[in-house]
C-alpha positions as CSV (number, residue, x, y, z in Angstrom):
1,M,-234.4,-155.5,-140.3
2,S,-235.1,-157.1,-136.9
3,S,-236.9,-155.1,-134.3
4,F,-234.4,-156.1,-131.6
5,R,-230.7,-156.6,-131.3
6,F,-228.9,-158.1,-128.3
7,E,-225.4,-156.8,-127.5
8,Q,-223.0,-157.6,-124.6
9,H,-220.8,-154.9,-123.2
10,G,-218.8,-156.5,-120.5
11,A,-221.2,-157.5,-117.7
12,V,-224.1,-155.4,-119.2
13,G,-226.4,-156.9,-121.8
14,K,-228.2,-154.4,-124.1
15,L,-231.6,-155.3,-125.5
16,I,-231.9,-152.6,-128.2
17,L,-235.2,-151.8,-129.9
18,L,-234.3,-150.7,-133.4
19,G,-236.0,-148.2,-135.7
20,D,-236.1,-144.4,-136.0
21,A,-238.7,-141.7,-136.2
22,D,-239.6,-142.7,-139.7
23,S,-239.4,-146.5,-139.3
24,E,-240.7,-148.0,-136.1
25,P,-240.6,-151.8,-135.5
26,G,-243.5,-153.9,-136.8
27,S,-244.7,-157.4,-137.4
28,D,-241.3,-159.0,-136.4
29,F,-241.4,-157.4,-133.0
30,P,-242.3,-160.6,-131.1
31,S,-240.0,-163.0,-133.0
32,S,-236.9,-160.7,-132.8
33,L,-237.7,-160.0,-129.1
34,R,-237.7,-163.7,-128.4
35,V,-234.4,-164.3,-130.2
36,A,-232.7,-161.4,-128.4
37,V,-234.0,-162.5,-125.0
38,R,-232.7,-166.1,-125.6
39,Q,-229.3,-164.6,-126.5
40,A,-229.3,-162.8,-123.2
41,Y,-230.1,-166.1,-121.4
42,A,-227.1,-167.7,-123.1
43,S,-224.7,-165.0,-122.2
44,D,-222.8,-164.4,-119.0
45,I,-224.2,-160.8,-118.3
46,R,-224.9,-159.6,-114.8
47,V,-227.6,-157.1,-115.8
48,L,-229.9,-156.6,-118.8
49,H,-230.8,-153.2,-120.1
50,L,-233.7,-152.4,-122.5
51,T,-233.2,-149.3,-124.5
52,S,-234.5,-147.8,-127.8
53,A,-232.7,-146.3,-130.8
54,S,-235.5,-143.8,-131.3
55,G,-236.2,-143.0,-127.7
56,N,-239.7,-144.6,-128.0
57,I,-240.8,-148.0,-127.0
58,A,-243.6,-149.0,-129.4
59,V,-244.7,-152.1,-131.3
60,A,-245.3,-150.2,-134.5
61,D,-245.5,-146.7,-135.8
62,D,-248.6,-147.7,-137.7
63,L,-250.8,-149.9,-135.4
64,G,-253.2,-150.3,-138.3
65,A,-250.7,-152.3,-140.2
66,I,-250.9,-155.0,-137.5
67,G,-254.6,-154.6,-136.8
68,D,-255.5,-155.1,-140.5
69,K,-254.1,-158.6,-140.3
70,G,-257.0,-159.8,-138.3
71,S,-257.8,-161.2,-134.8
72,K,-255.9,-164.5,-135.2
73,F,-252.7,-162.7,-136.1
74,L,-253.2,-160.2,-133.3
75,E,-253.8,-162.9,-130.7
76,A,-250.7,-164.8,-131.7
77,F,-248.7,-161.6,-131.9
78,A,-249.6,-160.7,-128.3
79,A,-249.1,-164.2,-127.0
80,D,-245.6,-164.3,-128.4
81,I,-244.7,-161.0,-126.7
82,L,-246.2,-162.2,-123.4
83,A,-244.0,-165.4,-123.6
84,S,-240.9,-163.2,-124.0
85,I,-242.0,-161.0,-121.1
86,R,-242.3,-164.0,-118.9
87,L,-238.8,-165.1,-120.0
88,I,-237.4,-161.7,-119.1
89,E,-239.1,-161.9,-115.6
90,E,-237.4,-165.3,-115.1
91,L,-233.9,-164.2,-116.0
92,P,-231.4,-164.9,-113.2
93,V,-230.0,-161.3,-113.3
94,P,-231.6,-157.9,-112.5
95,T,-233.2,-156.0,-115.4
96,V,-233.5,-152.3,-116.3
97,A,-235.5,-150.5,-118.9
98,S,-235.2,-146.9,-119.8
99,V,-237.4,-144.7,-122.0
100,A,-237.0,-141.1,-123.1
101,G,-240.0,-140.6,-125.2
102,M,-243.3,-142.5,-125.6
103,A,-244.1,-146.1,-124.5
104,L,-247.2,-147.1,-126.3
105,G,-249.4,-150.2,-125.9
106,G,-247.3,-153.3,-126.3
107,G,-244.2,-151.2,-125.7
108,F,-245.5,-150.1,-122.3
109,E,-246.4,-153.8,-121.6
110,L,-242.8,-154.7,-122.2
111,L,-241.4,-152.1,-119.9
112,L,-243.5,-153.5,-117.0
113,A,-241.5,-156.8,-117.2
114,F,-238.4,-155.1,-115.9
115,D,-237.3,-154.8,-112.3
116,F,-236.2,-151.2,-112.7
117,L,-237.8,-148.6,-115.0
118,V,-235.9,-145.3,-115.6
119,V,-238.0,-142.6,-117.3
120,A,-237.3,-139.1,-118.5
121,E,-239.5,-136.5,-116.9
122,S,-241.3,-135.8,-120.2
123,A,-241.7,-139.5,-121.1
124,M,-245.3,-140.7,-121.7
125,L,-246.6,-144.1,-121.0
126,V,-250.0,-145.0,-122.3
127,F,-252.4,-148.0,-123.1
128,P,-254.5,-146.7,-126.0
129,E,-256.2,-150.0,-126.8
130,V,-259.5,-149.6,-124.9
131,S,-260.1,-146.2,-126.4
132,V,-260.1,-147.8,-129.9
133,G,-262.2,-150.8,-128.9
134,G,-259.5,-153.3,-127.9
135,I,-257.6,-154.3,-124.7
136,P,-253.9,-154.7,-123.9
137,M,-253.2,-158.4,-124.5
138,A,-249.6,-158.9,-123.5
139,G,-249.9,-158.9,-119.8
140,G,-249.8,-155.1,-119.3
141,V,-253.1,-154.7,-117.5
142,Q,-252.3,-157.1,-114.7
143,R,-248.8,-155.9,-114.3
144,L,-249.8,-152.3,-114.1
145,A,-252.5,-153.2,-111.5
146,D,-249.8,-155.1,-109.5
147,R,-247.8,-151.9,-109.4
148,V,-250.5,-149.2,-108.8
149,G,-253.5,-151.1,-107.5
150,K,-257.0,-151.7,-109.0
151,T,-258.3,-148.2,-108.8
152,L,-255.5,-146.5,-110.7
153,A,-255.2,-149.4,-113.2
154,T,-258.9,-149.0,-114.0
155,R,-258.4,-145.3,-114.6
156,F,-255.3,-145.6,-116.8
157,V,-256.5,-148.6,-118.8
158,L,-260.2,-147.8,-119.3
159,L,-259.6,-144.1,-120.0
160,S,-256.3,-144.6,-121.9
161,E,-255.0,-141.8,-119.8
162,P,-251.3,-141.0,-120.3
163,I,-248.8,-141.3,-117.5
164,F,-245.9,-138.9,-117.6
165,G,-242.4,-139.6,-116.3
166,K,-242.7,-136.8,-113.7
167,V,-245.3,-138.7,-111.8
168,A,-244.5,-142.3,-112.8
169,V,-242.2,-142.8,-109.8
170,D,-244.7,-141.4,-107.3
171,L,-247.3,-143.8,-108.7
172,G,-245.0,-146.8,-108.3
173,I,-244.8,-147.5,-112.0
174,A,-241.2,-146.4,-112.5
175,T,-238.3,-146.8,-110.0
176,H,-236.2,-143.8,-111.2
177,S,-236.8,-140.6,-113.1
178,A,-234.3,-138.3,-114.8
179,P,-234.4,-134.7,-116.2
180,D,-234.8,-134.6,-119.9
181,G,-231.3,-135.0,-121.4
182,E,-229.9,-137.0,-118.3
183,L,-231.7,-140.3,-118.8
184,E,-228.6,-142.1,-120.1
185,E,-226.5,-140.8,-117.2
186,V,-229.0,-141.9,-114.6
187,S,-229.5,-145.3,-116.3
188,D,-225.7,-145.9,-116.6
189,E,-225.2,-145.2,-112.9
190,L,-227.8,-147.8,-112.0
191,L,-226.4,-150.3,-114.4
192,R,-222.9,-149.9,-113.0
193,H,-224.2,-150.5,-109.5
194,L,-226.1,-153.7,-110.6
195,A,-223.3,-155.0,-112.8
196,T,-220.8,-155.0,-109.9
197,G,-223.3,-156.3,-107.3
198,P,-224.0,-159.8,-106.0
199,T,-225.6,-161.4,-109.0
200,L,-226.6,-164.6,-107.3
201,A,-228.3,-162.7,-104.5
202,Y,-230.0,-160.4,-106.9
203,G,-231.4,-163.4,-108.7
204,K,-232.7,-165.1,-105.6
205,A,-234.2,-161.9,-104.2
206,R,-236.1,-161.1,-107.4
207,T,-237.4,-164.7,-107.4
208,L,-238.8,-164.1,-103.9
209,I,-240.4,-160.8,-105.1
210,H,-242.0,-162.5,-108.2
211,T,-243.2,-165.4,-106.1
212,W,-244.9,-163.1,-103.6
213,A,-246.4,-161.1,-106.5
214,T,-248.0,-164.2,-108.0
215,G,-248.6,-166.4,-104.9
216,G,-248.6,-164.1,-101.8
217,V,-246.6,-164.3,-98.6
218,A,-247.2,-168.0,-98.0
219,A,-245.8,-169.0,-101.4
220,A,-242.7,-166.8,-100.8
221,D,-242.2,-168.3,-97.3
222,I,-242.1,-171.8,-98.8
223,I,-239.1,-171.0,-101.0
224,S,-237.2,-168.5,-98.8
225,T,-235.1,-171.1,-97.1
226,Q,-234.5,-173.1,-100.3
227,L,-233.3,-169.9,-102.0
228,G,-230.9,-169.0,-99.2
229,A,-229.4,-172.5,-98.9
230,G,-225.6,-172.4,-99.5
231,I,-225.5,-168.7,-100.4
232,L,-222.7,-168.0,-97.8
233,D,-220.7,-170.8,-99.5
234,T,-220.5,-168.8,-102.7
235,K,-217.7,-166.3,-103.5
236,D,-220.0,-163.4,-103.4
237,G,-221.7,-164.5,-100.2
238,A,-218.5,-165.2,-98.3
239,E,-216.8,-162.0,-99.3
240,G,-219.9,-159.9,-98.7
241,M,-220.5,-161.3,-95.2
242,A,-216.9,-160.9,-94.2
243,I,-216.9,-157.2,-95.2
244,A,-220.3,-156.6,-93.5
245,V,-219.3,-158.2,-90.3
246,A,-216.0,-156.3,-90.1
247,A,-217.9,-153.0,-90.6
248,V,-220.5,-153.7,-88.0
249,R,-217.8,-154.7,-85.4
250,K,-216.1,-151.4,-86.1
251,H,-219.5,-149.5,-85.8
252,E,-219.0,-148.3,-89.4
253,P,-221.5,-148.1,-92.3
254,I,-221.4,-151.2,-94.5
255,P,-219.6,-150.1,-97.7
256,K,-220.7,-150.5,-101.3
257,I,-219.1,-153.8,-102.2
258,Q,-218.0,-154.6,-105.8
259,F,-218.6,-158.3,-106.6
260,H,-217.0,-160.1,-109.5
261,G,-217.7,-163.7,-108.8
262,K,-220.8,-165.7,-107.9
């Protein structure tokens, strides 16, 4: 059984991590992730949502089964996951991940690739690798540091200290939290908002954010005008600007606009 399955539900793409409490994903995690992400690329979705059948986001229930295969296997395993993480970050649509239970090691690294992270209050995010003599190898250290800064990243990575959903938003790791039992409701509301939003503008804005994160203000400045070129000539841009201008002229709040074109 593949670790991941891609499904399309209208404008929403679902990247589903399979498995249950007795059978977590294992050695095919990177390959099935890559296939599912490429299917998402080939689709016409307006938002991608990572979720889990078991409520947990983990590479394997028995990490020893992967570790026993040796360093070369582990290096290739992590590099393959990182390649898919970079593909997710380059998607032209917004991305959302949600987790109800535990995000462990490579599972936590995967979550950090998504624009929005919705966590249940009791969810637990942790990098256990250093505590057992390894390091997170699929980009998680640098992406966590990008969100929380050097000091907190050092604390959470070197001490393998768990981060609970209740505080993940305050730390800047997650964007939304939900009471236990309400994760699906909170996630679905965010997905509805993004699925009916201006897809082209979302894609360009997230490109600016990622460019700033990797190259700083100067790098983002260089591409700002290029990204904005012609945006008002698109269906979304023209309709959105017309509605916004009308509201401002009437001294009214700009309404939530539902977009269906590009």
